C-alpha positions as CSV (number, residue, x, y, z in Angstrom):
1,X,-1.2,19.1,31.1
2,X,-4.8,18.1,30.4
3,X,-5.2,16.2,27.2
4,X,-6.8,18.2,24.5
5,X,-9.7,17.1,22.3
6,X,-8.6,15.3,19.2
7,X,-8.6,16.9,15.7
8,X,-11.4,15.2,13.7
9,X,-10.7,14.6,10.1
10,X,-14.2,15.0,8.6
11,X,-13.5,14.4,4.9
12,X,-10.5,13.7,2.7
13,X,-10.7,14.3,-1.1
14,X,-8.2,13.9,-3.8
15,X,-8.6,16.8,-6.2
16,X,-6.9,15.4,-9.3
17,X,-7.0,18.5,-11.5
18,X,-6.8,22.3,-11.2
19,X,-9.0,23.4,-8.3
20,X,-9.7,26.3,-5.9
21,X,-6.2,25.8,-4.3
22,X,-3.8,25.4,-7.2
23,X,-3.3,24.2,-10.8
24,X,-1.9,20.9,-9.6
25,X,-3.5,17.9,-7.8
26,X,-3.8,18.2,-4.1
27,X,-5.4,16.4,-1.1
28,X,-8.1,18.4,0.6
29,X,-9.0,17.6,4.2
30,X,-11.8,19.1,6.3
31,X,-10.7,19.4,9.9
32,X,-12.7,20.0,13.1
33,X,-10.2,21.2,15.7
34,X,-12.8,21.4,18.4
35,X,-11.6,23.1,21.6
36,X,-8.1,23.6,20.1
37,X,-9.7,26.6,18.4
38,X,-9.0,28.3,21.7
39,X,-5.4,27.1,21.9
40,X,-3.0,28.5,19.2
41,X,0.5,27.1,19.2
42,X,2.0,29.7,21.5
43,X,-0.4,28.7,24.2
44,X,0.7,25.0,24.1
45,X,3.8,24.5,26.3
46,X,6.6,22.5,24.7
47,X,4.8,22.2,21.3
48,X,7.4,24.2,19.5
49,X,10.3,22.3,21.0
50,X,8.8,18.8,20.3
51,X,8.0,19.6,16.7
52,X,11.4,21.1,15.9
53,X,13.1,18.2,17.6
54,X,11.2,15.6,15.6
55,X,11.1,17.6,12.4
56,X,14.1,19.9,12.1
57,X,13.4,20.3,8.4
58,X,10.5,22.5,9.3
59,X,13.0,25.4,9.3
60,X,13.1,25.2,5.5
61,X,9.3,26.0,5.3
62,X,8.8,29.6,4.3
63,X,5.1,29.7,4.9
64,X,3.4,33.1,4.3
65,X,6.4,35.0,5.7
66,X,8.2,34.1,2.4
67,X,11.6,33.3,3.9
68,X,13.5,30.4,5.5
69,X,12.2,29.8,9.0
70,X,8.9,31.5,8.1
71,X,6.7,28.7,9.4
72,X,8.7,28.4,12.7
73,X,8.1,32.2,13.2
74,X,4.4,31.6,12.8
75,X,4.6,28.6,15.2
76,X,6.3,30.8,17.8
77,X,4.0,33.7,17.5
78,X,0.8,31.5,17.5
79,X,-0.9,29.6,14.7
80,X,-3.7,27.0,14.7
81,X,-3.5,23.2,14.5
82,X,-4.9,22.9,11.0
83,X,-2.0,25.1,9.7
84,X,0.5,23.1,11.7
85,X,-0.8,19.8,10.4
86,X,-0.4,21.1,6.9
87,X,3.3,21.7,7.3
88,X,3.8,18.4,9.2
89,X,2.3,16.4,6.4
90,X,4.4,18.2,3.8
91,X,7.6,17.5,5.8
92,X,6.7,13.8,6.3
93,X,6.4,13.5,2.6
94,X,9.7,15.2,2.1
95,X,11.4,12.9,4.6
96,X,9.9,9.9,2.7
97,X,11.6,11.0,-0.5
98,X,8.6,12.7,-2.2
99,X,9.5,16.4,-2.4
100,X,6.5,18.7,-2.1
101,X,6.1,22.2,-0.9
102,X,2.6,23.6,-1.6
103,X,0.0,23.7,1.2
104,X,-2.8,26.0,2.4
105,X,-5.2,26.0,5.3
106,X,-8.3,28.2,5.5
107,X,-11.0,28.6,8.1
108,X,-14.7,28.2,7.2
109,X,-17.7,30.1,8.5
110,X,-18.2,27.4,11.1
111,X,-16.2,27.7,14.2
112,X,-13.4,25.2,14.5
113,X,-13.9,23.9,11.0
114,X,-11.0,24.3,8.5
115,X,-10.2,23.2,5.0
116,X,-6.6,22.2,4.5
117,X,-4.9,21.3,1.1
118,X,-1.5,19.9,0.5
119,X,0.4,18.8,-2.6
120,X,1.1,15.1,-3.1
121,X,2.3,13.1,-6.0
122,X,0.2,10.1,-5.1
123,X,-3.2,9.7,-3.4
124,X,-2.2,6.6,-1.4
125,X,0.9,8.3,0.0
126,X,-1.0,11.6,0.6
127,X,-3.6,9.8,2.7
128,X,-1.0,7.9,4.7
129,X,1.0,11.1,5.3
130,X,-2.2,12.8,6.5
131,X,-2.9,10.0,8.9
132,X,0.7,10.0,10.2
133,X,0.7,13.7,10.5
134,X,-2.4,13.6,12.5
135,X,-0.9,11.2,15.0
136,X,2.3,13.3,15.2
137,X,0.6,16.6,15.9
138,X,-1.6,15.0,18.6
139,X,1.5,13.5,20.2
140,X,3.2,16.9,20.1
141,X,0.2,18.7,21.6
142,X,-0.3,16.1,24.4
143,X,3.4,15.4,25.0
144,X,3.2,11.7,24.3
145,X,5.8,9.5,22.5
146,X,5.9,9.2,18.7
147,X,8.0,6.8,16.6
148,X,9.1,9.0,13.8
149,X,11.6,6.6,12.3
150,X,9.1,3.8,11.7
151,X,6.6,6.3,10.4
152,X,9.0,7.6,7.8
153,X,10.1,4.1,6.9
154,X,6.5,3.1,6.2
155,X,5.9,6.3,4.1
156,X,9.1,5.7,2.2
157,X,8.0,2.2,1.4
158,X,4.7,3.6,0.1
159,X,6.6,6.2,-2.0
160,X,8.7,3.4,-3.5
161,X,5.7,1.3,-4.2
162,X,3.2,3.9,-5.5
163,X,5.1,6.8,-7.0
164,X,6.8,7.1,-10.3
165,X,10.4,5.8,-10.4
166,X,13.1,8.5,-10.3
167,X,14.0,8.1,-13.9
168,X,10.4,8.4,-15.1
169,X,9.7,11.2,-12.7
170,X,12.8,13.0,-14.1
171,X,11.3,12.9,-17.6
172,X,7.9,13.9,-16.4
173,X,9.4,16.9,-14.5
174,X,11.2,17.9,-17.7
175,X,7.9,17.8,-19.6
176,X,6.2,19.9,-16.9
177,X,9.0,22.5,-17.3
178,X,8.0,22.6,-21.0
179,X,4.3,22.9,-19.9
180,X,3.6,19.6,-21.5
181,X,0.7,17.9,-19.6
182,X,1.1,14.3,-18.3
183,X,-1.2,11.5,-17.4
184,X,-0.1,8.4,-15.5
185,X,-1.8,5.5,-17.3
186,X,-1.0,2.7,-14.8
187,X,0.2,2.2,-11.3
188,X,3.6,1.6,-12.8
189,X,5.8,3.9,-15.0
190,X,3.7,4.1,-18.1
191,X,3.0,7.8,-18.6
192,X,1.3,9.8,-21.3
193,X,2.8,13.1,-22.2
194,X,0.5,15.5,-24.0
195,X,-3.2,15.1,-24.9
196,X,-5.3,13.2,-27.4
197,X,-3.7,13.1,-30.9
198,X,-0.7,15.1,-29.8
199,X,0.3,12.7,-27.1
200,X,3.4,10.6,-26.7
201,X,4.0,7.7,-24.3
202,X,7.0,6.8,-22.1
203,X,7.9,3.8,-20.0
204,X,11.0,5.0,-18.2
205,X,13.5,5.2,-21.0
206,X,11.3,3.5,-23.6
207,X,9.0,5.6,-25.7
208,X,6.3,4.9,-28.3
209,X,9.0,5.5,-30.9
210,X,11.1,2.6,-29.5
211,X,11.1,-0.2,-31.9
212,X,10.2,-3.7,-30.7
213,X,12.4,-5.1,-33.4
214,X,15.2,-2.9,-32.2
215,X,14.7,-4.1,-28.6
216,X,14.8,-7.8,-29.8
217,X,18.0,-7.1,-31.8
218,X,19.7,-5.4,-28.8
219,X,18.9,-8.4,-26.6
220,X,20.7,-10.7,-29.0
221,X,24.3,-9.8,-28.5
222,X,25.7,-11.8,-31.4
223,X,23.2,-10.4,-33.9
224,X,24.0,-6.9,-32.6
225,X,27.7,-7.4,-33.1
226,X,27.2,-8.7,-36.6
227,X,25.1,-5.7,-37.6
228,X,27.5,-3.2,-35.9
229,X,30.6,-4.8,-37.5
230,X,28.9,-4.7,-41.0
231,X,28.5,-0.9,-40.6
232,X,32.0,-0.3,-39.5
233,X,31.4,0.0,-35.7
234,X,34.4,-1.4,-33.7
235,X,33.3,-4.5,-31.8
236,X,35.3,-7.2,-30.0
237,X,36.1,-10.4,-32.0
238,X,34.0,-13.3,-30.7
239,X,31.8,-16.2,-31.4
240,X,28.9,-18.3,-30.0
241,X,29.6,-21.6,-28.2
242,X,27.3,-24.2,-26.7
243,X,29.6,-26.0,-24.3
244,X,32.3,-25.2,-21.8
245,X,34.8,-27.2,-23.9
246,X,34.0,-25.1,-27.0
247,X,34.3,-22.0,-25.0
248,X,37.9,-22.9,-24.0
249,X,38.8,-23.8,-27.6
250,X,37.4,-20.5,-29.0
251,X,39.2,-18.6,-26.2
252,X,42.5,-20.0,-27.4
253,X,41.7,-19.2,-31.0
254,X,40.7,-15.6,-30.1
255,X,43.6,-15.1,-27.8
256,X,43.6,-14.8,-24.0
257,X,42.3,-13.0,-22.0
258,X,38.6,-13.2,-23.0
259,X,35.2,-12.2,-21.8
260,X,32.2,-14.6,-21.5
261,X,28.6,-13.4,-21.4
262,X,25.0,-14.6,-22.1
263,X,24.0,-14.0,-25.7
264,X,20.6,-12.6,-24.5
265,X,21.4,-11.1,-21.1
266,X,21.3,-7.5,-20.1
267,X,22.4,-5.1,-17.3
268,X,25.8,-6.9,-17.1
269,X,24.3,-10.0,-15.5
270,X,26.2,-13.2,-16.1
271,X,29.2,-11.4,-17.6
272,X,32.8,-12.5,-16.6
273,X,35.8,-10.6,-17.7
274,X,39.6,-11.0,-18.1
275,X,39.5,-14.8,-18.1
276,X,43.0,-16.3,-18.5
277,X,42.7,-20.1,-17.9
278,X,40.5,-23.1,-18.7
279,X,39.1,-23.5,-15.2
280,X,37.9,-19.9,-15.1
281,X,36.4,-20.1,-18.6
282,X,34.5,-23.3,-17.6
283,X,33.1,-21.6,-14.5
284,X,32.2,-18.4,-16.5
285,X,30.4,-20.5,-19.1
286,X,28.3,-22.1,-16.4
287,X,27.4,-18.6,-15.0
288,X,26.5,-17.2,-18.4
289,X,24.5,-20.2,-19.6
290,X,22.4,-20.1,-16.4
291,X,21.7,-16.4,-16.6
292,X,20.6,-16.3,-20.2
293,X,17.5,-17.8,-21.8
294,X,19.5,-19.2,-24.8
295,X,21.7,-22.3,-24.8
296,X,24.4,-20.3,-26.5
297,X,27.1,-18.2,-24.8
298,X,29.3,-15.5,-26.3
299,X,33.0,-15.7,-26.0
300,X,34.8,-12.4,-26.9
301,X,38.2,-10.9,-26.9
302,X,38.7,-9.0,-23.6
303,X,39.0,-5.3,-24.2
304,X,41.3,-3.6,-21.6
305,X,40.3,-0.3,-20.2
306,X,37.4,1.4,-18.4
307,X,33.8,0.6,-19.1
308,X,31.7,3.6,-20.3
309,X,28.0,4.0,-20.8
310,X,26.9,6.5,-23.4
311,X,23.3,7.6,-23.5
312,X,22.0,8.2,-27.0
313,X,18.7,10.0,-27.5
314,X,17.4,10.5,-31.0
315,X,20.6,10.7,-33.0
316,X,23.0,12.2,-30.5
317,X,24.9,11.4,-27.3
318,X,23.5,13.4,-24.5
319,X,25.4,11.9,-21.5
320,X,28.3,9.6,-20.8
321,X,29.5,8.0,-17.6
322,X,32.7,6.0,-16.7
323,X,32.9,2.9,-14.6
324,X,35.5,1.9,-12.1
325,X,36.7,-1.3,-10.6
326,X,35.7,-2.2,-7.1
327,X,38.3,-3.3,-4.5
328,X,38.3,-3.8,-0.8
329,X,41.3,-3.8,1.5
330,X,41.6,-6.5,4.2
331,X,42.1,-5.8,7.9
332,X,42.9,-9.4,9.0
333,X,39.6,-9.6,10.9
334,X,36.7,-9.1,8.5
335,X,35.4,-11.4,5.8
336,X,35.1,-10.3,2.2
337,X,31.3,-9.8,2.7
338,X,31.9,-7.7,5.8
339,X,34.5,-5.6,4.0
340,X,32.1,-5.0,1.1
341,X,29.5,-3.7,3.6
342,X,32.0,-1.5,5.4
343,X,33.9,-0.2,2.4
344,X,31.5,-0.3,-0.6
345,X,27.9,-0.6,0.5
346,X,28.4,2.3,3.0
347,X,28.4,4.6,-0.1
348,X,25.1,6.5,0.1
349,X,24.7,6.1,-3.7
350,X,24.2,2.4,-3.3
351,X,20.9,0.7,-2.5
352,X,18.4,-1.8,-3.8
353,X,15.6,0.6,-4.9
354,X,15.4,2.5,-8.1
355,X,16.4,5.8,-6.5
356,X,20.0,4.6,-6.1
357,X,22.4,4.9,-9.1
358,X,24.5,2.0,-7.8
359,X,23.5,-1.4,-6.5
360,X,24.5,-3.0,-3.2
361,X,27.4,-5.5,-3.6
362,X,26.4,-8.9,-2.1
363,X,29.3,-11.3,-2.9
364,X,27.4,-14.4,-1.7
365,X,24.5,-13.6,-4.1
366,X,26.6,-12.9,-7.2
367,X,28.2,-15.8,-9.2
368,X,30.3,-13.3,-11.1
369,X,31.8,-11.9,-7.9
370,X,32.3,-15.4,-6.5
371,X,34.2,-16.3,-9.7
372,X,36.5,-13.2,-9.4
373,X,37.1,-14.1,-5.7
374,X,37.8,-17.7,-6.6
375,X,40.5,-16.6,-9.1
376,X,42.1,-14.9,-6.2
377,X,41.9,-17.9,-3.9
378,X,39.0,-16.5,-1.9
379,X,35.3,-16.9,-1.1
380,X,32.8,-14.4,0.3
381,X,33.5,-15.8,3.8
382,X,37.3,-15.6,3.5
383,X,39.2,-13.2,5.7
384,X,41.9,-11.3,3.7
385,X,45.2,-10.4,5.3
386,X,45.7,-6.9,6.7
387,X,46.4,-4.6,3.8
388,X,45.5,-7.2,1.1
389,X,43.7,-5.7,-1.9
390,X,40.9,-7.8,-3.2
391,X,39.2,-7.2,-6.5
392,X,35.4,-7.4,-6.2
393,X,34.2,-6.3,-9.6
394,X,36.3,-5.3,-12.6
395,X,33.6,-3.3,-14.3
396,X,29.9,-2.4,-14.1
397,X,30.0,0.5,-11.6
398,X,29.3,3.2,-14.1
399,X,28.8,6.4,-12.1
400,X,31.3,9.2,-13.0
401,X,30.1,11.7,-15.5
402,X,32.5,12.2,-18.5
403,X,30.1,13.7,-21.0
404,X,32.3,16.7,-21.7
405,X,35.3,14.4,-22.4
406,X,33.7,12.3,-25.2
407,X,35.6,12.5,-28.5
408,X,33.3,13.4,-31.4
409,X,34.3,10.2,-33.2
410,X,33.3,8.2,-30.2
411,X,30.0,10.0,-30.0
412,X,29.4,9.4,-33.7
413,X,30.1,5.6,-33.3
414,X,27.7,5.4,-30.3
415,X,24.9,7.2,-32.2
416,X,25.6,5.0,-35.3
417,X,25.3,1.9,-33.1
418,X,21.9,3.0,-31.8
419,X,20.7,3.7,-35.3
420,X,22.0,0.4,-36.7
421,X,20.1,-1.6,-34.0
422,X,17.0,0.6,-34.4
423,X,16.6,2.3,-31.0
424,X,15.6,5.9,-30.5
425,X,17.0,5.8,-26.9
426,X,19.9,3.5,-26.2
427,X,22.6,2.8,-23.6
428,X,25.8,2.1,-25.5
429,X,28.4,0.2,-23.5
430,X,32.0,0.6,-24.7
431,X,35.4,-0.1,-23.2
432,X,38.4,2.1,-23.9
433,X,41.4,3.5,-22.0
434,X,40.6,7.2,-22.8
435,X,37.1,8.4,-23.9
436,X,38.6,11.5,-25.3
437,X,40.4,9.6,-28.0
438,X,39.0,7.7,-31.0
439,X,38.3,4.0,-30.4
440,X,40.5,2.9,-33.3
441,X,43.6,4.5,-31.7
442,X,43.3,2.4,-28.6
443,X,41.7,-0.8,-29.7
444,X,38.5,0.3,-27.9
445,X,35.2,-1.3,-28.8
446,X,31.5,-1.1,-28.3
447,X,30.5,-4.2,-26.3
448,X,26.7,-3.8,-25.9
449,X,23.7,-1.8,-27.1
450,X,21.0,-1.7,-24.5
451,X,17.3,-0.8,-24.8
452,X,15.5,0.9,-22.0
453,X,18.8,2.1,-20.5
454,X,19.1,3.3,-16.9
455,X,19.2,7.0,-16.4
456,X,20.2,7.4,-12.8
457,X,24.0,7.3,-13.5
458,X,23.5,10.5,-15.5
459,X,20.9,12.1,-13.3
460,X,22.8,11.5,-10.1
461,X,26.4,10.8,-11.0
462,X,28.9,9.9,-8.2
463,X,31.3,12.6,-9.6
464,X,30.8,15.3,-12.2
465,X,27.8,17.3,-13.5
466,X,24.3,15.8,-13.5
467,X,22.9,15.8,-17.0
468,X,19.4,16.9,-18.1
469,X,18.6,13.6,-19.8
470,X,14.9,14.0,-19.2
471,X,14.9,17.3,-21.0
472,X,16.7,15.6,-23.9
473,X,14.1,12.8,-24.1
474,X,11.2,15.3,-24.0
475,X,12.9,17.4,-26.8
476,X,13.3,14.2,-28.8
477,X,9.6,13.3,-28.5
478,X,8.3,16.8,-29.1
479,X,10.6,18.2,-31.7
480,X,8.0,19.6,-34.2
481,X,5.5,22.4,-33.9
482,X,5.6,26.1,-33.5
483,X,9.1,27.6,-33.5
484,X,10.5,24.1,-33.7
485,X,8.9,23.0,-30.5
486,X,5.7,21.3,-29.5
487,X,3.9,21.1,-26.1
488,X,1.7,18.1,-26.9
489,X,-1.5,20.1,-26.7
490,X,-4.7,19.9,-28.6
491,X,-7.4,22.6,-28.4
492,X,-9.3,22.1,-25.1
493,X,-12.4,24.1,-24.3
494,X,-13.9,24.3,-20.8
495,X,-17.5,25.3,-20.2
496,X,-18.6,26.2,-16.7
497,X,-22.0,27.1,-15.5
498,X,-25.5,25.8,-14.8
499,X,-27.5,27.5,-17.5
500,X,-27.2,26.1,-21.0
501,X,-23.7,24.8,-20.3
502,X,-24.4,21.4,-21.7
503,X,-25.9,22.8,-24.9
504,X,-22.9,25.2,-25.3
505,X,-20.5,22.3,-24.9
506,X,-22.2,20.3,-27.7
507,X,-22.5,23.3,-30.0
508,X,-18.8,24.1,-29.7
509,X,-18.1,20.4,-30.3
510,X,-20.1,20.5,-33.5
511,X,-18.4,23.7,-34.7
512,X,-15.0,22.1,-34.1
513,X,-16.1,19.0,-35.9
514,X,-17.1,21.1,-38.9
515,X,-13.6,22.5,-38.9
516,X,-12.3,19.0,-39.6
517,X,-11.1,18.0,-36.2
518,X,-12.1,14.7,-34.5
519,X,-13.8,16.2,-31.4
520,X,-14.8,14.8,-28.1
521,X,-17.4,16.3,-25.8
522,X,-17.9,15.4,-22.1
523,X,-21.0,17.0,-20.6
524,X,-24.1,16.2,-18.6
525,X,-25.7,14.6,-21.6
526,X,-22.9,12.0,-21.9
527,X,-19.7,11.4,-23.7
528,X,-19.5,12.2,-27.4
529,X,-17.0,11.5,-30.1
530,X,-17.7,13.8,-33.1
531,X,-21.5,13.6,-33.2
532,X,-21.9,10.1,-31.8
533,X,-22.8,9.5,-28.2
534,X,-20.6,6.8,-26.8
535,X,-21.8,7.0,-23.2
536,X,-25.2,8.3,-22.0
537,X,-24.1,8.8,-18.4
538,X,-23.4,12.2,-16.9
539,X,-19.8,12.9,-18.0
540,X,-18.9,16.0,-16.1
541,X,-16.8,13.8,-13.7
542,X,-13.0,13.8,-13.8
543,X,-12.7,10.2,-15.2
544,X,-15.0,10.9,-18.1
545,X,-12.9,13.9,-19.1
546,X,-9.7,11.8,-18.9
547,X,-11.2,9.3,-21.4
548,X,-11.1,12.0,-24.0
549,X,-7.6,13.1,-23.2
550,X,-6.1,9.6,-23.5
551,X,-7.9,8.9,-26.8
552,X,-5.3,9.1,-29.6
553,X,-7.9,10.0,-32.2
554,X,-9.2,13.1,-30.4
555,X,-7.9,16.3,-32.0
556,X,-10.0,18.7,-29.9
557,X,-12.2,18.3,-26.8
558,X,-14.9,20.2,-24.9
559,X,-15.6,19.7,-21.2
560,X,-18.6,20.9,-19.1
561,X,-18.0,21.5,-15.4
562,X,-19.7,23.4,-12.6
563,X,-18.9,24.6,-9.1
564,X,-19.6,21.2,-7.5
565,X,-17.4,19.2,-9.9
566,X,-14.6,21.7,-9.4
567,X,-14.9,21.5,-5.6
568,X,-15.2,17.7,-5.6
569,X,-12.6,16.6,-8.2
570,X,-11.0,19.5,-9.9
571,X,-11.0,20.1,-13.6
572,X,-10.1,17.1,-15.8
573,X,-7.4,19.1,-17.7
574,X,-4.5,21.3,-16.6
575,X,-5.0,24.2,-19.1
576,X,-7.5,25.1,-21.9
577,X,-7.3,27.2,-25.0
578,X,-10.8,28.6,-24.4
579,X,-12.7,28.9,-21.1
580,X,-16.4,29.7,-21.3
581,X,-18.4,30.8,-18.2
582,X,-22.2,31.1,-18.7
583,X,-23.1,31.9,-15.1
584,X,-21.9,31.4,-11.6
585,X,-24.5,29.0,-10.4
586,X,-26.3,29.1,-7.0
587,X,-24.7,29.2,-3.6
588,X,-27.4,26.8,-2.5
589,X,-26.0,24.1,-4.8
590,X,-22.7,24.0,-2.9
591,X,-23.6,25.1,0.6
592,X,-22.8,21.6,1.9
593,X,-19.2,22.1,0.7
594,X,-18.7,25.1,2.9
595,X,-19.4,27.6,0.1
596,X,-21.8,29.9,1.9
597,X,-21.7,33.2,0.0
598,X,-21.2,34.8,-3.4
599,X,-17.5,35.6,-2.9
600,X,-16.8,32.0,-2.0
601,X,-18.7,30.8,-5.1
602,X,-16.8,33.3,-7.2
603,X,-13.5,31.9,-6.0
604,X,-14.6,28.4,-7.2
605,X,-15.9,29.4,-10.6
606,X,-12.8,31.5,-11.3
607,X,-10.9,28.2,-11.7
608,X,-12.2,28.0,-15.2
609,X,-10.7,31.3,-16.2
610,X,-7.5,30.7,-14.2
611,X,-6.6,27.7,-16.5
612,X,-7.0,29.6,-19.8
613,X,-3.7,29.7,-21.7
614,X,-2.1,33.1,-22.4
615,X,-2.6,32.5,-26.1
616,X,-6.2,31.5,-25.6
617,X,-9.4,33.4,-24.6
618,X,-12.0,33.5,-21.9
619,X,-15.6,33.7,-23.3
620,X,-17.8,35.4,-20.7
621,X,-21.5,36.2,-20.4
622,X,-21.7,40.0,-20.3
623,X,-25.3,39.8,-18.9
624,X,-24.1,38.4,-15.6
625,X,-22.3,41.0,-13.5
626,X,-20.4,38.3,-11.4
627,X,-19.2,36.6,-14.6
628,X,-18.0,39.9,-16.0
629,X,-15.7,40.3,-13.0
630,X,-13.8,37.2,-14.1
631,X,-12.4,39.1,-17.1
632,X,-9.6,40.7,-15.1
633,X,-8.3,37.3,-14.1
634,X,-7.8,35.9,-17.6
635,X,-4.3,35.5,-18.8
636,X,-5.7,35.2,-22.3
637,X,-7.9,37.5,-24.4
638,X,-11.5,38.1,-23.3
639,X,-14.6,37.8,-25.6
640,X,-17.9,39.0,-24.2
641,X,-21.3,37.9,-25.5
642,X,-24.8,39.2,-24.8
643,X,-28.1,39.4,-26.6
644,X,-28.3,43.2,-26.3
645,X,-25.6,45.1,-28.2
646,X,-26.4,48.1,-26.0
647,X,-24.9,46.3,-23.0
648,X,-22.5,48.7,-21.2
649,X,-20.0,45.9,-20.8
650,X,-20.0,45.2,-24.6
651,X,-19.7,48.9,-25.4
652,X,-16.7,49.5,-23.1
653,X,-15.0,46.3,-24.3
654,X,-15.4,47.3,-27.9
655,X,-14.1,50.8,-27.1
656,X,-11.0,49.2,-25.6
657,X,-10.5,47.2,-28.8
658,X,-11.9,43.9,-27.5
659,X,-14.1,41.3,-29.2
660,X,-17.8,40.9,-28.5
661,X,-20.7,38.9,-29.9
662,X,-24.3,40.0,-29.9
663,X,-27.6,39.9,-31.8
664,X,-28.8,42.7,-34.1
665,X,-32.0,42.4,-36.1
666,X,-32.1,38.7,-35.6
667,X,-28.5,38.2,-36.9
668,X,-25.4,37.1,-34.9
669,X,-22.8,39.8,-35.1
670,X,-19.1,39.5,-34.4
671,X,-17.5,42.8,-33.5
672,X,-13.7,43.4,-33.0
673,X,-13.5,46.9,-31.8
674,X,-15.2,49.0,-34.5
675,X,-15.1,46.2,-37.1
676,X,-18.3,44.2,-37.5
677,X,-19.1,40.9,-39.2
678,X,-22.7,39.6,-39.6
679,X,-22.2,35.9,-39.1
680,X,-25.6,34.2,-39.3
681,X,-29.3,34.8,-39.0
682,X,-30.8,33.1,-35.9
683,X,-33.6,31.9,-38.2
684,X,-31.0,29.6,-39.8
685,X,-30.5,27.8,-36.5
686,X,-32.8,24.9,-35.6
687,X,-35.7,26.1,-33.5
688,X,-34.9,23.9,-30.5
689,X,-31.4,25.5,-30.4
690,X,-32.5,29.0,-31.3
691,X,-34.8,29.0,-28.3
692,X,-31.6,29.3,-26.2
693,X,-29.9,32.2,-28.0
694,X,-27.3,32.9,-25.4
695,X,-26.0,29.4,-25.8
696,X,-25.7,30.0,-29.6
697,X,-23.8,33.3,-29.0
698,X,-21.4,31.6,-26.5
699,X,-20.6,28.8,-29.1
700,X,-20.2,31.4,-31.9
701,X,-17.8,33.4,-29.6
702,X,-15.8,30.3,-28.8
703,X,-15.5,29.3,-32.5
704,X,-14.3,32.8,-33.2
705,X,-11.8,32.7,-30.4
706,X,-10.5,29.3,-31.8
707,X,-10.0,30.9,-35.2
708,X,-12.5,28.6,-36.9
709,X,-13.4,30.2,-40.2
710,X,-16.7,32.0,-40.2
711,X,-18.4,29.8,-42.7
712,X,-17.6,26.7,-40.7
713,X,-18.9,28.3,-37.5
714,X,-22.1,29.0,-39.4
715,X,-22.2,25.4,-40.6
716,X,-21.8,24.0,-37.1
717,X,-24.6,26.2,-35.7
718,X,-27.0,25.5,-38.6
719,X,-26.5,21.7,-38.6
720,X,-26.5,21.1,-34.9
721,X,-29.3,18.8,-33.8
722,X,-29.4,17.8,-30.1
723,X,-30.9,14.4,-31.0
724,X,-28.3,13.5,-33.6
725,X,-26.2,10.5,-32.5
726,X,-27.9,10.3,-29.1
727,X,-28.8,6.8,-27.9
728,X,-32.5,6.2,-27.6
């Protein structure tokens, strides 16, 4: 077969906010498929077979058909390379562990030129997946080899390196379900939930409510025990020692067996259990003292039973998991290390990255495991006899869900322990024989309180039901507000257009400021906080808008955009309470972005109305026929404005009970159906502002839609001065 011309990727853009494709961030690629425009998939021999062999998961892609296998049906019947590349990129991301499903490909007016968009959770991964997908489709078209495994391995490594960890992602997904917006603040797991003054922050299982003092207390096991015991929480008897000799003496006083652990350790590192003799205690002391930062080591009474991890969020237990001891059985040929690999590490739940709830067991690397082996007369290289059972770890493999079995008294003690230490989210480690009975009945005890607890054992348990711990954390952070809930939102107002849009944005900002809210404005004139200009540069870009959303003092924000910024970056917010459209702009302004006619421009500007919340409103210029068409797309109410009250659009909207704003005899009038309110004489507005009356009407309409009292709308319009606070 003759080699086909390559697909040229002309441009790749990360649209970080709502855009012409979807409400969520996407990668947009412009493709030139060249002579392949004449070769749909059903004309390329072997293409279907190669793609389905390399990527069998494509059968799950529903595509436009709307059912499983839909894309493969399109592939058989004939579709074009841009569309195929879209699905390949999505599937490669899925194989790499980053589940995505949204994608669209559309032709442009230029032959062979396509725009393709696909969902990605990270720009770096998305660009790499596009590059890999391009190589794969060309290999499939030209029947050349392709190393899928190494490609997926490289993408998986990028996902692990750049994407949110699974625990953080679980919380963010729960927030998204509640329609709470999120902003990733670093390349790590620090995430903002909500906007401006309504925001909260998380760092995996830590929140901005997590006490630093509580974390310090939790890291000091002796202090934690003292505080818990003083409040009646059962803890094992124990004491601090500073030498191996003292450890042995205290062990005899406490009574064998004992446990030895670092006083300031965490995650079970350096902990040795069920110690029965002086040699083991001396060895355990060395392990604990090396692991911890303090010179002191904790010797405790050993509590028989199973280790449990209870997750406390707020003031209640939301999940519980039980641990199990790890054993291997000898075959007379394999070493202990080899047995661990073949009998324990083969478990798909085990791995070294964050996505695995259980860690790999590496006896040669763990002093605690080596000590347990030593007590059995073995080393990691020893070869146990055929059938010999070897204990690898007594505890620490917490993975079986037991949430529904937890006795109310046990849950109360766990929640009390978290409160005593001072943590809003805590992992409570306790040991008992039966979690369904009170601890006092079985000499059970709480052995540790952990800050920033791991969540994977509850999200992906080895056995039992996964628990919605992310939802519990989100409910903990956003517990107040309407109907007992909150969605972390502040009033956001979007202004799209090219005529007077900057002025409208600042006028609305002034009205909101008059209502008592600390208000940010991002427009072409710069970035404003209240009436002070903090940046004189054009602030219609995405990053400028984000500066307002992450500012914890901002209680309301106004953003200017236009067709070009929407096409180039997307809107800087996910939803807005009020969306204002002054005009559509000109096709000539965006022709270079393959927007060549009025219909295409309409589909761009509609993004502003598409993001209006159902409880919000679209404020539209009734004098622009194209803008009027946007009304039917609004999920919220519609408020029309125009200078002429005789406008047919205004009349019809009033007859239907809608709200309109217009000028009569020099006065701004608000009309709600047949009811009218004379708001303000235009003569009261500063001349420089009054010379642009449609902008004044748009701002008045927005203030009305935001339920700002009429007198405060008037105050904002009267006092606005375009030069106030602007840097000279």
